[in-house]
C-alpha positions in Angstrom: -29.3 15.3 -2.6 -26.5 16.5 -4.9 -24.2 13.8 -3.5 -26.7 11.1 -4.5 -26.7 12.5 -8.1 -22.9 12.5 -8.2 -22.8 8.9 -6.9 -25.3 7.8 -9.5 -23.3 9.5 -12.3 -20.1 7.8 -11.0 -21.7 4.4 -10.8 -23.2 4.8 -14.3 -19.8 5.8 -15.7 -18.1 2.9 -14.0 -20.7 0.4 -15.3 -20.4 1.8 -18.8 -16.6 1.5 -18.7 -16.8 -2.1 -17.5 -19.3 -3.1 -20.1 -17.3 -1.5 -22.9 -14.1 -3.2 -21.6 -15.6 -6.6 -21.7 -17.4 -6.3 -25.0 -15.4 -7.5 -28.0 -14.2 -4.6 -30.1 -13.5 -5.1 -33.8 -10.7 -3.4 -35.5 -11.3 -2.1 -39.0 -9.6 -4.2 -41.7 -7.1 -1.7 -43.2 -3.5 -1.8 -44.4 -2.5 0.1 -41.3 -4.2 -2.4 -38.9 -2.6 -5.4 -40.7 0.9 -4.5 -41.7 3.9 -4.8 -39.5 2.4 -7.7 -37.6 3.2 -11.3 -37.1 0.4 -13.8 -36.6 0.7 -17.5 -35.4 -1.9 -20.1 -36.5 -3.8 -21.2 -33.3 -6.8 -23.1 -34.7 -8.2 -24.6 -37.9 -12.0 -25.2 -37.9 -12.1 -25.0 -34.1 -9.3 -27.5 -33.6 -6.0 -26.4 -31.9 -2.9 -26.4 -34.0 -0.1 -28.0 -31.9 3.3 -27.7 -33.5 6.9 -28.0 -32.2 8.2 -24.8 -30.7 9.4 -22.5 -33.5 7.6 -24.5 -36.2 4.0 -23.1 -35.8 2.4 -22.0 -39.0 2.4 -18.2 -39.2 1.7 -15.2 -41.3 3.7 -12.0 -41.3 2.4 -8.9 -43.1 5.0 -6.3 -43.8 5.4 -3.0 -45.7 3.0 -2.4 -48.6 1.0 -5.5 -47.4 3.6 -8.0 -48.5 2.9 -11.3 -46.8 5.1 -14.2 -46.0 5.1 -17.1 -43.6 5.1 -20.9 -43.0 1.9 -22.7 -44.0 2.8 -26.0 -42.2 6.1 -27.0 -43.7 6.4 -24.8 -46.8 7.2 -21.1 -46.9 4.9 -18.8 -48.8 4.8 -15.2 -50.0 2.4 -12.9 -51.8 0.5 -9.7 -51.8 -2.4 -9.1 -49.3 -5.5 -7.6 -50.9 -8.4 -6.1 -48.9 -12.0 -5.6 -50.1 -14.2 -4.3 -47.3 -14.0 -7.1 -44.6 -12.5 -9.6 -47.0 -8.9 -10.6 -47.4 -6.8 -12.7 -49.7 -3.2 -13.1 -50.7 -2.7 -12.8 -54.4 0.3 -13.8 -56.4 1.0 -16.5 -53.8 4.2 -18.5 -54.3 5.6 -21.2 -52.1 8.3 -23.7 -51.7 7.3 -27.3 -52.7 8.6 -29.6 -50.0 6.7 -32.8 -49.3 4.8 -32.6 -45.9 3.8 -35.2 -43.4 0.4 -35.2 -41.5 -0.7 -33.1 -39.7 1.5 -30.4 -41.4 0.1 -31.3 -44.8 -3.5 -30.7 -43.5 -2.5 -27.4 -42.0 -0.8 -26.5 -45.2 -3.9 -27.2 -47.3 -6.2 -25.3 -45.0 -3.9 -22.3 -44.7 -3.0 -21.9 -48.4 -6.6 -22.4 -49.6 -8.0 -19.9 -47.0 -5.3 -17.3 -47.6 -5.3 -17.5 -51.5 -9.2 -17.2 -51.8 -11.3 -14.3 -50.5 -12.1 -14.9 -46.8 -14.2 -13.0 -44.4 -11.8 -11.4 -42.0 -12.3 -10.0 -38.5 -9.6 -8.4 -36.5 -9.3 -7.7 -32.8 -6.4 -6.5 -30.7 -4.9 -10.0 -30.4 -6.6 -12.1 -33.0 -7.1 -12.4 -36.8 -10.0 -14.7 -37.9 -10.3 -15.8 -41.5 -13.4 -17.6 -42.6 -13.0 -19.1 -46.1 -15.2 -21.3 -48.2 -13.8 -24.5 -46.6 -12.0 -23.5 -43.5 -11.8 -21.1 -40.6 -8.4 -20.0 -39.3 -7.8 -18.3 -36.0 -4.4 -16.6 -35.8 -3.0 -15.0 -32.6 -1.0 -11.8 -32.7 2.6 -12.7 -31.9 4.7 -9.7 -32.9 8.5 -10.1 -32.9 8.8 -6.9 -30.8 6.3 -6.2 -28.1 
């Protein structure tokens, strides 16, 4: 009888572990969870962003939440601000090169979403930003793994 209880406890523990491993887990949006990471733009409004190797739009968040990256063809920089589950980059500055399509479209979506308050959700491998006009999905792509 005791063996049956131990088996039942073991099966229950195993099922619980499997359920929690498959369930998406959110990471709290904090300075510690964001800084020292490099994110690559993977989707805009559900559409994949396909760029030449090494030219993918990206976002890097460094020490003291300083941000920089490539929005499509122009480099940008600024200061990340967090309010609850919202994120924006204030004091954003960028280069001013003329862009071709589709880079111009990526640029517009990325800069508008990053410079305005966006709902942010963070997981182990993904940063999702939902702004007033666009939704960006960025994949974690740290320089050092």
